[in-house]
PDB file of N, CA, C and O in Angstrom:
ATOM      1  N   UNK A   1      63.863 171.551 135.609  1.00  0.00           N
ATOM      2  CA  UNK A   1      65.191 172.012 135.349  1.00  0.00           C
ATOM      3  C   UNK A   1      65.284 172.371 133.874  1.00  0.00           C
ATOM      4  O   UNK A   1      64.808 171.613 133.028  1.00  0.00           O
ATOM      5  N   UNK A   2      65.869 173.478 133.554  1.00  0.00           N
ATOM      6  CA  UNK A   2      66.017 173.932 132.183  1.00  0.00           C
ATOM      7  C   UNK A   2      67.364 173.467 131.649  1.00  0.00           C
ATOM      8  O   UNK A   2      68.372 173.527 132.353  1.00  0.00           O
ATOM      9  N   UNK A   3      67.380 173.010 130.420  1.00  0.00           N
ATOM     10  CA  UNK A   3      68.634 172.631 129.769  1.00  0.00           C
ATOM     11  C   UNK A   3      68.903 173.586 128.620  1.00  0.00           C
ATOM     12  O   UNK A   3      68.005 173.913 127.844  1.00  0.00           O
ATOM     13  N   UNK A   4      70.129 174.020 128.522  1.00  0.00           N
ATOM     14  CA  UNK A   4      70.548 174.874 127.423  1.00  0.00           C
ATOM     15  C   UNK A   4      71.677 174.183 126.675  1.00  0.00           C
ATOM     16  O   UNK A   4      72.465 173.442 127.264  1.00  0.00           O
ATOM     17  N   UNK A   5      71.747 174.425 125.402  1.00  0.00           N
ATOM     18  CA  UNK A   5      72.833 173.873 124.615  1.00  0.00           C
ATOM     19  C   UNK A   5      73.817 174.979 124.310  1.00  0.00           C
ATOM     20  O   UNK A   5      73.446 176.032 123.791  1.00  0.00           O
ATOM     21  N   UNK A   6      75.065 174.737 124.634  1.00  0.00           N
ATOM     22  CA  UNK A   6      76.137 175.659 124.314  1.00  0.00           C
ATOM     23  C   UNK A   6      76.441 175.461 122.840  1.00  0.00           C
ATOM     24  O   UNK A   6      76.749 174.344 122.424  1.00  0.00           O
ATOM     25  N   UNK A   7      76.362 176.511 122.043  1.00  0.00           N
ATOM     26  CA  UNK A   7      76.564 176.367 120.603  1.00  0.00           C
ATOM     27  C   UNK A   7      77.995 175.996 120.258  1.00  0.00           C
ATOM     28  O   UNK A   7      78.235 175.430 119.192  1.00  0.00           O
ATOM     29  N   UNK A   8      78.947 176.297 121.120  1.00  0.00           N
ATOM     30  CA  UNK A   8      80.343 175.931 120.879  1.00  0.00           C
ATOM     31  C   UNK A   8      80.627 174.494 121.309  1.00  0.00           C
ATOM     32  O   UNK A   8      81.599 173.889 120.859  1.00  0.00           O
ATOM     33  N   UNK A   9      79.796 173.960 122.162  1.00  0.00           N
ATOM     34  CA  UNK A   9      79.969 172.606 122.669  1.00  0.00           C
ATOM     35  C   UNK A   9      78.589 171.958 122.693  1.00  0.00           C
ATOM     36  O   UNK A   9      77.709 172.426 123.415  1.00  0.00           O
ATOM     37  N   UNK A  10      78.382 170.913 121.938  1.00  0.00           N
ATOM     38  CA  UNK A  10      77.037 170.335 121.812  1.00  0.00           C
ATOM     39  C   UNK A  10      76.532 169.582 123.037  1.00  0.00           C
ATOM     40  O   UNK A  10      75.470 168.962 122.974  1.00  0.00           O
ATOM     41  N   UNK A  11      77.266 169.617 124.154  1.00  0.00           N
ATOM     42  CA  UNK A  11      76.831 168.916 125.356  1.00  0.00           C
ATOM     43  C   UNK A  11      75.820 169.779 126.116  1.00  0.00           C
ATOM     44  O   UNK A  11      76.067 170.957 126.378  1.00  0.00           O
ATOM     45  N   UNK A  12      74.694 169.183 126.462  1.00  0.00           N
ATOM     46  CA  UNK A  12      73.694 169.896 127.269  1.00  0.00           C
ATOM     47  C   UNK A  12      74.177 169.994 128.706  1.00  0.00           C
ATOM     48  O   UNK A  12      74.819 169.074 129.212  1.00  0.00           O
ATOM     49  N   UNK A  13      73.870 171.102 129.362  1.00  0.00           N
ATOM     50  CA  UNK A  13      74.186 171.242 130.780  1.00  0.00           C
ATOM     51  C   UNK A  13      73.008 171.884 131.484  1.00  0.00           C
ATOM     52  O   UNK A  13      72.361 172.773 130.931  1.00  0.00           O
ATOM     53  N   UNK A  14      72.726 171.446 132.696  1.00  0.00           N
ATOM     54  CA  UNK A  14      71.567 171.996 133.421  1.00  0.00           C
ATOM     55  C   UNK A  14      71.871 173.382 133.983  1.00  0.00           C
ATOM     56  O   UNK A  14      72.993 173.670 134.399  1.00  0.00           O
ATOM     57  N   UNK A  15      70.856 174.224 133.986  1.00  0.00           N
ATOM     58  CA  UNK A  15      70.941 175.538 134.610  1.00  0.00           C
ATOM     59  C   UNK A  15      69.993 175.515 135.797  1.00  0.00           C
ATOM     60  O   UNK A  15      68.783 175.362 135.632  1.00  0.00           O
ATOM     61  N   UNK A  16      70.539 175.667 136.974  1.00  0.00           N
ATOM     62  CA  UNK A  16      69.717 175.647 138.175  1.00  0.00           C
ATOM     63  C   UNK A  16      69.402 177.085 138.568  1.00  0.00           C
ATOM     64  O   UNK A  16      70.300 177.870 138.872  1.00  0.00           O
ATOM     65  N   UNK A  17      68.140 177.410 138.558  1.00  0.00           N
ATOM     66  CA  UNK A  17      67.734 178.762 138.923  1.00  0.00           C
ATOM     67  C   UNK A  17      67.658 178.874 140.440  1.00  0.00           C
ATOM     68  O   UNK A  17      67.130 177.992 141.118  1.00  0.00           O
ATOM     69  N   UNK A  18      68.189 179.959 140.954  1.00  0.00           N
ATOM     70  CA  UNK A  18      68.124 180.212 142.382  1.00  0.00           C
ATOM     71  C   UNK A  18      67.333 181.493 142.615  1.00  0.00           C
ATOM     72  O   UNK A  18      67.401 182.444 141.836  1.00  0.00           O
ATOM     73  N   UNK A  19      66.588 181.486 143.705  1.00  0.00           N
ATOM     74  CA  UNK A  19      65.732 182.621 144.022  1.00  0.00           C
ATOM     75  C   UNK A  19      66.016 183.125 145.436  1.00  0.00           C
ATOM     76  O   UNK A  19      66.479 182.380 146.301  1.00  0.00           O
ATOM     77  N   UNK A  20      65.730 184.392 145.643  1.00  0.00           N
ATOM     78  CA  UNK A  20      65.736 184.992 146.973  1.00  0.00           C
ATOM     79  C   UNK A  20      64.388 185.672 147.155  1.00  0.00           C
ATOM     80  O   UNK A  20      63.644 185.879 146.197  1.00  0.00           O
ATOM     81  N   UNK A  21      64.090 186.013 148.393  1.00  0.00           N
ATOM     82  CA  UNK A  21      62.837 186.682 148.716  1.00  0.00           C
ATOM     83  C   UNK A  21      63.171 188.035 149.324  1.00  0.00           C
ATOM     84  O   UNK A  21      63.906 188.124 150.308  1.00  0.00           O
ATOM     85  N   UNK A  22      62.626 189.080 148.728  1.00  0.00           N
ATOM     86  CA  UNK A  22      62.916 190.455 149.142  1.00  0.00           C
ATOM     87  C   UNK A  22      61.719 190.974 149.931  1.00  0.00           C
ATOM     88  O   UNK A  22      60.582 190.922 149.462  1.00  0.00           O
ATOM     89  N   UNK A  23      61.986 191.468 151.118  1.00  0.00           N
ATOM     90  CA  UNK A  23      60.938 192.035 151.971  1.00  0.00           C
ATOM     91  C   UNK A  23      60.907 193.536 151.768  1.00  0.00           C
ATOM     92  O   UNK A  23      61.885 194.231 152.041  1.00  0.00           O
ATOM     93  N   UNK A  24      59.777 194.033 151.286  1.00  0.00           N
ATOM     94  CA  UNK A  24      59.595 195.458 151.002  1.00  0.00           C
ATOM     95  C   UNK A  24      58.539 196.034 151.938  1.00  0.00           C
ATOM     96  O   UNK A  24      57.588 195.354 152.322  1.00  0.00           O
ATOM     97  N   UNK A  25      58.729 197.301 152.293  1.00  0.00           N
ATOM     98  CA  UNK A  25      57.727 198.029 153.071  1.00  0.00           C
ATOM     99  C   UNK A  25      57.385 199.299 152.318  1.00  0.00           C
ATOM    100  O   UNK A  25      58.272 200.055 151.922  1.00  0.00           O
ATOM    101  N   UNK A  26      56.108 199.527 152.123  1.00  0.00           N
ATOM    102  CA  UNK A  26      55.650 200.725 151.421  1.00  0.00           C
ATOM    103  C   UNK A  26      54.638 201.441 152.294  1.00  0.00           C
ATOM    104  O   UNK A  26      53.719 200.827 152.837  1.00  0.00           O
ATOM    105  N   UNK A  27      54.821 202.759 152.424  1.00  0.00           N
ATOM    106  CA  UNK A  27      53.835 203.597 153.098  1.00  0.00           C
ATOM    107  C   UNK A  27      53.660 204.862 152.276  1.00  0.00           C
ATOM    108  O   UNK A  27      54.193 204.956 151.170  1.00  0.00           O
ATOM    109  N   UNK A  28      52.927 205.828 152.791  1.00  0.00           N
ATOM    110  CA  UNK A  28      52.648 207.038 152.010  1.00  0.00           C
ATOM    111  C   UNK A  28      53.895 207.870 151.734  1.00  0.00           C
ATOM    112  O   UNK A  28      53.890 208.697 150.822  1.00  0.00           O
ATOM    113  N   UNK A  29      54.960 207.668 152.501  1.00  0.00           N
ATOM    114  CA  UNK A  29      56.169 208.470 152.337  1.00  0.00           C
ATOM    115  C   UNK A  29      57.220 207.838 151.433  1.00  0.00           C
ATOM    116  O   UNK A  29      57.891 208.545 150.681  1.00  0.00           O
ATOM    117  N   UNK A  30      57.369 206.529 151.493  1.00  0.00           N
ATOM    118  CA  UNK A  30      58.411 205.899 150.683  1.00  0.00           C
ATOM    119  C   UNK A  30      58.237 204.390 150.596  1.00  0.00           C
ATOM    120  O   UNK A  30      57.321 203.806 151.175  1.00  0.00           O
ATOM    121  N   UNK A  31      59.147 203.785 149.852  1.00  0.00           N
ATOM    122  CA  UNK A  31      59.241 202.340 149.745  1.00  0.00           C
ATOM    123  C   UNK A  31      60.666 201.969 150.098  1.00  0.00           C
ATOM    124  O   UNK A  31      61.615 202.575 149.602  1.00  0.00           O
ATOM    125  N   UNK A  32      60.816 200.962 150.964  1.00  0.00           N
ATOM    126  CA  UNK A  32      62.161 200.560 151.323  1.00  0.00           C
ATOM    127  C   UNK A  32      62.300 199.049 151.359  1.00  0.00           C
ATOM    128  O   UNK A  32      61.340 198.321 151.616  1.00  0.00           O
ATOM    129  N   UNK A  33      63.505 198.601 151.098  1.00  0.00           N
ATOM    130  CA  UNK A  33      63.836 197.184 151.181  1.00  0.00           C
ATOM    131  C   UNK A  33      64.285 196.904 152.611  1.00  0.00           C
ATOM    132  O   UNK A  33      65.220 197.531 153.110  1.00  0.00           O
ATOM    133  N   UNK A  34      63.619 195.966 153.260  1.00  0.00           N
ATOM    134  CA  UNK A  34      63.936 195.634 154.645  1.00  0.00           C
ATOM    135  C   UNK A  34      64.880 194.445 154.764  1.00  0.00           C
ATOM    136  O   UNK A  34      65.477 194.237 155.820  1.00  0.00           O
ATOM    137  N   UNK A  35      65.023 193.666 153.705  1.00  0.00           N
ATOM    138  CA  UNK A  35      65.929 192.531 153.756  1.00  0.00           C
ATOM    139  C   UNK A  35      65.755 191.590 152.590  1.00  0.00           C
ATOM    140  O   UNK A  35      64.763 191.629 151.863  1.00  0.00           O
ATOM    141  N   UNK A  36      66.762 190.738 152.434  1.00  0.00           N
ATOM    142  CA  UNK A  36      66.760 189.718 151.385  1.00  0.00           C
ATOM    143  C   UNK A  36      67.029 188.376 152.067  1.00  0.00           C
ATOM    144  O   UNK A  36      67.951 188.260 152.874  1.00  0.00           O
ATOM    145  N   UNK A  37      66.225 187.369 151.742  1.00  0.00           N
ATOM    146  CA  UNK A  37      66.256 186.094 152.457  1.00  0.00           C
ATOM    147  C   UNK A  37      66.347 184.929 151.488  1.00  0.00           C
ATOM    148  O   UNK A  37      65.838 184.998 150.370  1.00  0.00           O
ATOM    149  N   UNK A  38      66.997 183.863 151.922  1.00  0.00           N
ATOM    150  CA  UNK A  38      67.168 182.674 151.086  1.00  0.00           C
ATOM    151  C   UNK A  38      65.892 181.855 150.965  1.00  0.00           C
ATOM    152  O   UNK A  38      65.636 181.249 149.925  1.00  0.00           O
ATOM    153  N   UNK A  39      65.090 181.837 152.027  1.00  0.00           N
ATOM    154  CA  UNK A  39      63.885 181.010 152.000  1.00  0.00           C
ATOM    155  C   UNK A  39      62.645 181.863 152.257  1.00  0.00           C
ATOM    156  O   UNK A  39      62.708 182.907 152.906  1.00  0.00           O
ATOM    157  N   UNK A  40      61.534 181.395 151.736  1.00  0.00           N
ATOM    158  CA  UNK A  40      60.264 182.074 151.971  1.00  0.00           C
ATOM    159  C   UNK A  40      59.920 182.045 153.448  1.00  0.00           C
ATOM    160  O   UNK A  40      59.417 183.029 153.989  1.00  0.00           O
ATOM    161  N   UNK A  41      60.186 180.931 154.100  1.00  0.00           N
ATOM    162  CA  UNK A  41      59.873 180.799 155.525  1.00  0.00           C
ATOM    163  C   UNK A  41      60.618 181.837 156.366  1.00  0.00           C
ATOM    164  O   UNK A  41      60.022 182.462 157.243  1.00  0.00           O
ATOM    165  N   UNK A  42      61.904 182.022 156.110  1.00  0.00           N
ATOM    166  CA  UNK A  42      62.667 183.006 156.891  1.00  0.00           C
ATOM    167  C   UNK A  42      62.198 184.421 156.573  1.00  0.00           C
ATOM    168  O   UNK A  42      62.171 185.274 157.460  1.00  0.00           O
ATOM    169  N   UNK A  43      61.831 184.680 155.333  1.00  0.00           N
ATOM    170  CA  UNK A  43      61.324 186.002 154.954  1.00  0.00           C
ATOM    171  C   UNK A  43      59.988 186.286 155.644  1.00  0.00           C
ATOM    172  O   UNK A  43      59.772 187.388 156.148  1.00  0.00           O
ATOM    173  N   UNK A  44      59.094 185.296 155.669  1.00  0.00           N
ATOM    174  CA  UNK A  44      57.799 185.471 156.338  1.00  0.00           C
ATOM    175  C   UNK A  44      57.979 185.690 157.837  1.00  0.00           C
ATOM    176  O   UNK A  44      57.333 186.557 158.425  1.00  0.00           O
ATOM    177  N   UNK A  45      58.855 184.905 158.448  1.00  0.00           N
ATOM    178  CA  UNK A  45      59.092 185.060 159.886  1.00  0.00           C
ATOM    179  C   UNK A  45      59.604 186.457 160.217  1.00  0.00           C
ATOM    180  O   UNK A  45      59.171 187.060 161.199  1.00  0.00           O
ATOM    181  N   UNK A  46      60.509 186.967 159.418  1.00  0.00           N
ATOM    182  CA  UNK A  46      61.042 188.310 159.657  1.00  0.00           C
ATOM    183  C   UNK A  46      59.973 189.374 159.413  1.00  0.00           C
ATOM    184  O   UNK A  46      59.888 190.355 160.152  1.00  0.00           O
ATOM    185  N   UNK A  47      59.166 189.181 158.384  1.00  0.00           N
ATOM    186  CA  UNK A  47      58.060 190.108 158.095  1.00  0.00           C
ATOM    187  C   UNK A  47      57.124 190.205 159.303  1.00  0.00           C
ATOM    188  O   UNK A  47      56.776 191.301 159.739  1.00  0.00           O
ATOM    189  N   UNK A  48      56.723 189.053 159.836  1.00  0.00           N
ATOM    190  CA  UNK A  48      55.817 189.051 160.980  1.00  0.00           C
ATOM    191  C   UNK A  48      56.460 189.672 162.214  1.00  0.00           C
ATOM    192  O   UNK A  48      55.799 190.387 162.967  1.00  0.00           O
ATOM    193  N   UNK A  49      57.737 189.404 162.423  1.00  0.00           N
ATOM    194  CA  UNK A  49      58.438 189.979 163.578  1.00  0.00           C
ATOM    195  C   UNK A  49      58.523 191.506 163.458  1.00  0.00           C
ATOM    196  O   UNK A  49      58.345 192.217 164.448  1.00  0.00           O
ATOM    197  N   UNK A  50      58.790 192.001 162.271  1.00  0.00           N
ATOM    198  CA  UNK A  50      58.874 193.456 162.054  1.00  0.00           C
ATOM    199  C   UNK A  50      57.515 194.108 162.289  1.00  0.00           C
ATOM    200  O   UNK A  50      57.424 195.142 162.951  1.00  0.00           O
ATOM    201  N   UNK A  51      56.465 193.505 161.749  1.00  0.00           N
ATOM    202  CA  UNK A  51      55.113 194.063 161.924  1.00  0.00           C
ATOM    203  C   UNK A  51      54.739 194.076 163.401  1.00  0.00           C
ATOM    204  O   UNK A  51      54.234 195.078 163.906  1.00  0.00           O
ATOM    205  N   UNK A  52      54.983 192.980 164.087  1.00  0.00           N
ATOM    206  CA  UNK A  52      54.649 192.902 165.514  1.00  0.00           C
ATOM    207  C   UNK A  52      55.408 193.942 166.325  1.00  0.00           C
ATOM    208  O   UNK A  52      54.848 194.557 167.232  1.00  0.00           O
ATOM    209  N   UNK A  53      56.673 194.138 166.002  1.00  0.00           N
ATOM    210  CA  UNK A  53      57.488 195.113 166.712  1.00  0.00           C
ATOM    211  C   UNK A  53      57.032 196.546 166.415  1.00  0.00           C
ATOM    212  O   UNK A  53      56.885 197.361 167.325  1.00  0.00           O
ATOM    213  N   UNK A  54      56.813 196.836 165.149  1.00  0.00           N
ATOM    214  CA  UNK A  54      56.450 198.208 164.755  1.00  0.00           C
ATOM    215  C   UNK A  54      55.084 198.633 165.289  1.00  0.00           C
ATOM    216  O   UNK A  54      54.907 199.774 165.717  1.00  0.00           O
ATOM    217  N   UNK A  55      54.127 197.717 165.263  1.00  0.00           N
ATOM    218  CA  UNK A  55      52.762 198.066 165.657  1.00  0.00           C
ATOM    219  C   UNK A  55      52.376 197.517 167.035  1.00  0.00           C
ATOM    220  O   UNK A  55      51.222 197.626 167.450  1.00  0.00           O
ATOM    221  N   UNK A  56      53.334 196.935 167.730  1.00  0.00           N
ATOM    222  CA  UNK A  56      53.127 196.413 169.079  1.00  0.00           C
ATOM    223  C   UNK A  56      51.917 195.467 169.135  1.00  0.00           C
ATOM    224  O   UNK A  56      50.967 195.682 169.887  1.00  0.00           O
ATOM    225  N   UNK A  57      51.989 194.420 168.314  1.00  0.00           N
ATOM    226  CA  UNK A  57      50.920 193.422 168.244  1.00  0.00           C
ATOM    227  C   UNK A  57      51.484 192.100 168.759  1.00  0.00           C
ATOM    228  O   UNK A  57      52.456 191.583 168.207  1.00  0.00           O
ATOM    229  N   UNK A  58      50.894 191.564 169.789  1.00  0.00           N
ATOM    230  CA  UNK A  58      51.386 190.299 170.346  1.00  0.00           C
ATOM    231  C   UNK A  58      50.828 189.114 169.553  1.00  0.00           C
ATOM    232  O   UNK A  58      49.828 189.232 168.845  1.00  0.00           O
ATOM    233  N   UNK A  59      51.501 187.976 169.693  1.00  0.00           N
ATOM    234  CA  UNK A  59      51.050 186.748 169.025  1.00  0.00           C
ATOM    235  C   UNK A  59      49.717 186.273 169.580  1.00  0.00           C
ATOM    236  O   UNK A  59      48.943 185.630 168.872  1.00  0.00           O
ATOM    237  N   UNK A  60      49.443 186.584 170.839  1.00  0.00           N
ATOM    238  CA  UNK A  60      48.179 186.187 171.454  1.00  0.00           C
ATOM    239  C   UNK A  60      47.007 186.991 170.878  1.00  0.00           C
ATOM    240  O   UNK A  60      45.883 186.493 170.804  1.00  0.00           O
ATOM    241  N   UNK A  61      47.276 188.225 170.475  1.00  0.00           N
ATOM    242  CA  UNK A  61      46.213 189.080 169.914  1.00  0.00           C
ATOM    243  C   UNK A  61      45.815 188.659 168.508  1.00  0.00           C
ATOM    244  O   UNK A  61      44.635 188.488 168.204  1.00  0.00           O
ATOM    245  N   UNK A  62      46.831 188.495 167.651  1.00  0.00           N
ATOM    246  CA  UNK A  62      46.580 188.258 166.223  1.00  0.00           C
ATOM    247  C   UNK A  62      47.546 187.188 165.719  1.00  0.00           C
ATOM    248  O   UNK A  62      48.755 187.310 165.916  1.00  0.00           O
ATOM    249  N   UNK A  63      47.028 186.136 165.068  1.00  0.00           N
ATOM    250  CA  UNK A  63      47.927 185.131 164.498  1.00  0.00           C
ATOM    251  C   UNK A  63      48.670 185.690 163.275  1.00  0.00           C
ATOM    252  O   UNK A  63      48.219 186.656 162.659  1.00  0.00           O
ATOM    253  N   UNK A  64      49.789 185.088 162.936  1.00  0.00           N
ATOM    254  CA  UNK A  64      50.611 185.571 161.821  1.00  0.00           C
ATOM    255  C   UNK A  64      49.826 185.757 160.531  1.00  0.00           C
ATOM    256  O   UNK A  64      49.968 186.777 159.857  1.00  0.00           O
ATOM    257  N   UNK A  65      49.000 184.779 160.187  1.00  0.00           N
ATOM    258  CA  UNK A  65      48.296 184.832 158.900  1.00  0.00           C
ATOM    259  C   UNK A  65      47.271 185.966 158.814  1.00  0.00           C
ATOM    260  O   UNK A  65      46.758 186.239 157.729  1.00  0.00           O
ATOM    261  N   UNK A  66      46.962 186.629 159.924  1.00  0.00           N
ATOM    262  CA  UNK A  66      45.991 187.740 159.920  1.00  0.00           C
ATOM    263  C   UNK A  66      46.655 189.101 160.127  1.00  0.00           C
ATOM    264  O   UNK A  66      45.964 190.117 160.203  1.00  0.00           O
ATOM    265  N   UNK A  67      47.982 189.134 160.219  1.00  0.00           N
ATOM    266  CA  UNK A  67      48.658 190.409 160.477  1.00  0.00           C
ATOM    267  C   UNK A  67      48.459 191.429 159.363  1.00  0.00           C
ATOM    268  O   UNK A  67      48.264 192.613 159.639  1.00  0.00           O
ATOM    269  N   UNK A  68      48.505 190.989 158.110  1.00  0.00           N
ATOM    270  CA  UNK A  68      48.302 191.929 156.998  1.00  0.00           C
ATOM    271  C   UNK A  68      46.936 192.606 157.089  1.00  0.00           C
ATOM    272  O   UNK A  68      46.815 193.808 156.852  1.00  0.00           O
ATOM    273  N   UNK A  69      45.914 191.831 157.432  1.00  0.00           N
ATOM    274  CA  UNK A  69      44.572 192.403 157.588  1.00  0.00           C
ATOM    275  C   UNK A  69      44.524 193.375 158.774  1.00  0.00           C
ATOM    276  O   UNK A  69      43.851 194.404 158.720  1.00  0.00           O
ATOM    277  N   UNK A  70      45.240 193.036 159.831  1.00  0.00           N
ATOM    278  CA  UNK A  70      45.245 193.858 161.042  1.00  0.00           C
ATOM    279  C   UNK A  70      45.832 195.255 160.790  1.00  0.00           C
ATOM    280  O   UNK A  70      45.382 196.234 161.385  1.00  0.00           O
ATOM    281  N   UNK A  71      46.829 195.342 159.912  1.00  0.00           N
ATOM    282  CA  UNK A  71      47.475 196.647 159.665  1.00  0.00           C
ATOM    283  C   UNK A  71      47.029 197.293 158.358  1.00  0.00           C
ATOM    284  O   UNK A  71      47.597 198.306 157.950  1.00  0.00           O
ATOM    285  N   UNK A  72      46.028 196.727 157.699  1.00  0.00           N
ATOM    286  CA  UNK A  72      45.589 197.217 156.388  1.00  0.00           C
ATOM    287  C   UNK A  72      45.199 198.694 156.405  1.00  0.00           C
ATOM    288  O   UNK A  72      45.435 199.401 155.425  1.00  0.00           O
ATOM    289  N   UNK A  73      44.619 199.163 157.479  1.00  0.00           N
ATOM    290  CA  UNK A  73      44.174 200.567 157.529  1.00  0.00           C
ATOM    291  C   UNK A  73      45.232 201.491 158.143  1.00  0.00           C
ATOM    292  O   UNK A  73      44.939 202.650 158.437  1.00  0.00           O
ATOM    293  N   UNK A  74      46.448 200.994 158.337  1.00  0.00           N
ATOM    294  CA  UNK A  74      47.510 201.787 158.962  1.00  0.00           C
ATOM    295  C   UNK A  74      48.495 202.360 157.946  1.00  0.00           C
ATOM    296  O   UNK A  74      49.560 202.844 158.331  1.00  0.00           O
ATOM    297  N   UNK A  75      48.166 202.315 156.677  1.00  0.00           N
ATOM    298  CA  UNK A  75      48.987 202.888 155.605  1.00  0.00           C
ATOM    299  C   UNK A  75      50.402 202.312 155.578  1.00  0.00           C
ATOM    300  O   UNK A  75      51.365 203.048 155.362  1.00  0.00           O
ATOM    301  N   UNK A  76      50.530 201.027 155.792  1.00  0.00           N
ATOM    302  CA  UNK A  76      51.821 200.348 155.688  1.00  0.00           C
ATOM    303  C   UNK A  76      51.579 198.990 155.041  1.00  0.00           C
ATOM    304  O   UNK A  76      50.718 198.227 155.479  1.00  0.00           O
ATOM    305  N   UNK A  77      52.341 198.700 154.004  1.00  0.00           N
ATOM    306  CA  UNK A  77      52.169 197.461 153.268  1.00  0.00           C
ATOM    307  C   UNK A  77      53.502 196.727 153.220  1.00  0.00           C
ATOM    308  O   UNK A  77      54.499 197.269 152.741  1.00  0.00           O
ATOM    309  N   UNK A  78      53.518 195.510 153.709  1.00  0.00           N
ATOM    310  CA  UNK A  78      54.716 194.677 153.714  1.00  0.00           C
ATOM    311  C   UNK A  78      54.528 193.593 152.664  1.00  0.00           C
ATOM    312  O   UNK A  78      53.554 192.840 152.699  1.00  0.00           O
ATOM    313  N   UNK A  79      55.464 193.525 151.737  1.00  0.00           N
ATOM    314  CA  UNK A  79      55.333 192.623 150.605  1.00  0.00           C
ATOM    315  C   UNK A  79      56.593 191.775 150.457  1.00  0.00           C
ATOM    316  O   UNK A  79      57.709 192.265 150.631  1.00  0.00           O
ATOM    317  N   UNK A  80      56.402 190.504 150.137  1.00  0.00           N
ATOM    318  CA  UNK A  80      57.516 189.624 149.805  1.00  0.00           C
ATOM    319  C   UNK A  80      57.523 189.413 148.295  1.00  0.00           C
ATOM    320  O   UNK A  80      56.509 189.058 147.695  1.00  0.00           O
ATOM    321  N   UNK A  81      58.681 189.638 147.701  1.00  0.00           N
ATOM    322  CA  UNK A  81      58.818 189.518 146.251  1.00  0.00           C
ATOM    323  C   UNK A  81      59.900 188.484 145.966  1.00  0.00           C
ATOM    324  O   UNK A  81      61.009 188.576 146.491  1.00  0.00           O
ATOM    325  N   UNK A  82      59.576 187.506 145.136  1.00  0.00           N
ATOM    326  CA  UNK A  82      60.567 186.496 144.753  1.00  0.00           C
ATOM    327  C   UNK A  82      61.364 187.018 143.556  1.00  0.00           C
ATOM    328  O   UNK A  82      60.795 187.461 142.558  1.00  0.00           O
ATOM    329  N   UNK A  83      62.681 186.958 143.677  1.00  0.00           N
ATOM    330  CA  UNK A  83      63.575 187.435 142.618  1.00  0.00           C
ATOM    331  C   UNK A  83      64.583 186.344 142.260  1.00  0.00           C
ATOM    332  O   UNK A  83      65.118 185.663 143.136  1.00  0.00           O
ATOM    333  N   UNK A  84      64.829 186.194 140.979  1.00  0.00           N
ATOM    334  CA  UNK A  84      65.807 185.213 140.506  1.00  0.00           C
ATOM    335  C   UNK A  84      67.220 185.798 140.609  1.00  0.00           C
ATOM    336  O   UNK A  84      67.460 186.948 140.240  1.00  0.00           O
ATOM    337  N   UNK A  85      68.137 184.990 141.113  1.00  0.00           N
ATOM    338  CA  UNK A  85      69.542 185.400 141.139  1.00  0.00           C
ATOM    339  C   UNK A  85      70.123 185.204 139.744  1.00  0.00           C
ATOM    340  O   UNK A  85      69.838 184.217 139.067  1.00  0.00           O
ATOM    341  N   UNK A  86      70.918 186.138 139.344  1.00  0.00           N
ATOM    342  CA  UNK A  86      71.545 186.033 138.018  1.00  0.00           C
ATOM    343  C   UNK A  86      72.917 185.424 138.114  1.00  0.00           C
ATOM    344  O   UNK A  86      73.591 185.259 137.098  1.00  0.00           O
TER     345      UNK A  86
END
């Protein structure tokens, strides 16, 4: 936790940083934001669901952790980016 001192008031107060996870999709034509999520887990779940839906890949064929490798040659890149809320 980071503490900052207010120069007008010598009392320290904690600053709690909050983050969101942004799901991006990039292909040869464009880059788009597919969603913003509170947790990494929810962002990953949505990423995998989108990939499975778009490329018609069942869970029995490819496990979640191998989906990025499975679509690597399909000119589509799904990225999760952590961003701090201001």
